[in-house]
Each structure stands twice: as C-alpha cells, then as structure tokens.
C-alpha positions in Angstrom: 132.0 122.0 112.5 128.5 123.2 111.5 129.3 123.0 107.8 130.5 119.4 108.1 127.3 118.5 109.9 125.1 120.1 107.3 127.0 118.3 104.5 126.4 115.0 106.3 122.7 115.8 106.7 122.5 116.8 103.0 124.2 113.6 101.9 121.8 111.5 104.0 118.8 113.3 102.5 120.2 112.7 99.0 120.6 109.0 99.8 116.9 108.8 101.0 115.7 110.6 97.8 117.9 108.3 95.6 116.7 105.1 97.3 113.0 106.1 97.4 110.4 103.7 95.9 108.2 104.9 93.0 106.6 108.2 93.9 104.6 110.9 92.2 103.3 114.3 93.0 99.5 114.4 93.0 96.4 113.2 94.7 94.3 110.2 94.0 90.7 111.3 93.6 87.6 109.1 93.6 84.4 110.1 91.8 81.3 108.2 90.7 80.0 107.7 87.2 76.6 106.4 86.1 77.0 103.2 84.1 74.0 101.3 82.9 71.8 103.0 85.5 74.0 102.5 88.5 76.8 104.5 90.0 80.3 103.0 89.9 83.5 104.5 91.4 86.1 106.0 89.1 89.7 106.9 90.1 92.0 109.6 88.9 95.4 111.1 89.6 95.0 114.8 89.9 98.2 116.9 89.3 98.9 120.6 89.1 101.3 121.1 86.2 102.4 124.6 85.3 99.3 126.0 87.1 96.8 123.8 85.3 95.1 120.8 86.8 95.6 117.5 84.9 93.7 114.4 85.7 94.7 110.9 84.6 92.4 107.9 84.8 93.6 105.1 87.2 92.3 101.6 86.7 91.1 99.8 89.8 93.9 97.3 89.3 96.4 100.1 89.8 94.7 102.0 92.5 96.7 100.7 95.5 100.0 101.3 93.7 99.0 104.9 92.8 97.9 105.6 96.4 101.2 104.3 97.7 103.1 106.4 95.1 101.1 109.5 96.0 101.9 108.9 99.7 105.6 108.5 98.9 105.3 111.8 97.0 104.2 113.6 100.1 107.3 112.2 101.9 109.5 113.3 98.9 108.1 116.8 99.1 109.0 116.9 102.8 112.6 115.7 102.0 112.9 118.3 99.3 111.9 121.1 101.7 114.4 119.8 104.3 117.1 119.6 101.6 116.3 123.2 100.5 116.7 124.4 104.1 120.0 122.7 104.4 121.2 124.0 101.1 120.2 127.5 102.2 122.3 127.2 105.3 125.3 125.8 103.3 125.1 128.7 100.9 125.0 131.2 103.7 128.1 129.5 105.2 129.9 130.0 101.9 129.5 126.7 100.2 129.0 126.7 96.4 128.8 124.3 93.5 132.2 125.2 92.3 
C-alpha cells in the first residue's frame, strides 16, 4: 500500500532528524580585520532570522565545530524538504493528525 510505504519513509526521516548530530542553519563566513597593522582572519556565523541577517562571532577554537554544524544544517534542510513532500502526499491520501 502506498500510504504504508509513505508512513515508513516518514518514520525513517524522523529517525534521521532525531538522531542528527549538532546542526545549525547558517553559513560560516571569513573576513579579515586589521590588527596592529596586519590583517588577521575573523570568522562569523551568518544567519537570516525573520528576514534580517544576524552575524555571530566564532572563535578560531570553535571554527571546525561550527563548519561541521553548518554542513549538517544543509543536510537537515534537505531532510525537512523530503519530509514535507512525503507529508503532502500523505495529506492528499487522506492522512491527518487526528
């Protein structure tokens, strides 16, 4: 049955989302700043929140973790889109939250 298959796919996606490592939505951005006459790199997390861009400083010590979390965020977005498509099919097939 198509509905049973969709429900199985949905449950698998929900498991993947639940078991995901730390993730965030945003991009890691590198800029340079002049400090004592020389340019040094600075890192920020850039996020669009309610239509406004917010940047958060990232220390070099946390840079790799933020990059990994941002990469996981891209995967999470893909899973959310896939889940939305499955939910749409389920709703069209008569499924509900009731």
